N, C-alpha and C positions, 0 to 999 in steps of 0.2 A: 481256729477258723483258717483253713486253707487257701491257697489262692484260686480263686473262681470268680463266676459270675455273680455269688451272693454278695459280694462288696461292692458291686457295681451300681451306682446310681443311675438308673435308666430315665431318670425324668431330666436329665440336662443334655439338651440337644446343641451342637455348635453348628454354624454353617461357614466354617472356615476352608472347606474344600469346594471348588467349583461342582455343580452338578453337571456332568457330561451330557446329559441328556438336553441340557439348555443351550449347549454351543451346537454351532452350525459344523457339520461334517467338513474335514479340511479339503476335500475336493470342491464342496460349494464356496467355502472362503476364496479358493484360489480362482476360481470361475468369477466372484464378484469381482475381482482385481482386473480380470481380463476384460469382464463388461465395462466397469469403471472407465479403464482407459479407451476403450471404444466410444462410449458415451461422451468422455469429457473432450476428445479430440475431432469430435464430429464438429464442421463447419455448418452450423444451422442456417446461414444466411444463404449458402449453396443449394438447400434442399427446399423443394416446393412441397406440397401437400403430402406426399407419400415418402416414407423413410424405408429404407432397407440396408441395413449395414451388418454385413457377416461379422462373426468372430470365432476364433478359434482357440484353444486352450491345450497346447503341446503337452502341458505337465499331466494334465486330467484325461486329454483325449475328449473333452466335451467341446460341442459347438452350438452355435445358433445365430439367428438373424434378431437384430434390433428391429422393430417395426413401429416404434412410436418414441418420440424424444419431445417434451415439452419443456421449455426453460422459463423459470420464475425468476426475474431480477425486481427486486424492489429497493436498489440501492445499496442496502446494508450487507445482503446476502445474493448470492446465486445458486440455484438449484436446477437439477434437470430430473425430472420423472421419465421413466423410460418403461418399455414393455420389449421383452425379449422372449424367444424360445430358446430352450436348452436342451441339447441332444446330449445325454450321457449314458453310461452303462446301465442307470436305473429306469431309461426311457426317456420320453420326450415330454417336455411340460412347458408351460407359460410361465414365465416370471414378471413380476411387477416390481420396480426399484425405485430409488431416488439417490441422487449423487450431489454433493453440495461442495462448493469453493470453500475451503478453509484455510486459515493460516496464509502462508505464503505462496499462494497459487496452486496448493495442493487440492484435489478433489479427494472426497471421503464418500464411501457408501454408507448411507444412513439406514437404507430399507433395501432388503432383498427378499423376495417371497415368492414362493410358489402359488399361481392363482388356481383357484379351484373353480 
């Protein structure tokens, strides 16, 4: 028997390599960081009803405006839910997301998804 596919067991499947289709594109991840910084640094006590916080990512060329931020604080965690526009080379879209305060005062994006 030669070296070929006839000796390969096709019934065995592993999942040791990430599926690239499940990971966000690098430009989206970079934009998440920029939006997170804008959301986490917003002084909500100075904002009345309407929110308009512009952001721009010089790395990707994307920009947008955060139009809504709602803070949730139950004593054990603080999260901010937000809505933003995103103007990128792929077009203009609305995104919804959530950033939470974790660890030693660091904010982490736990959700960032294009709204349909």
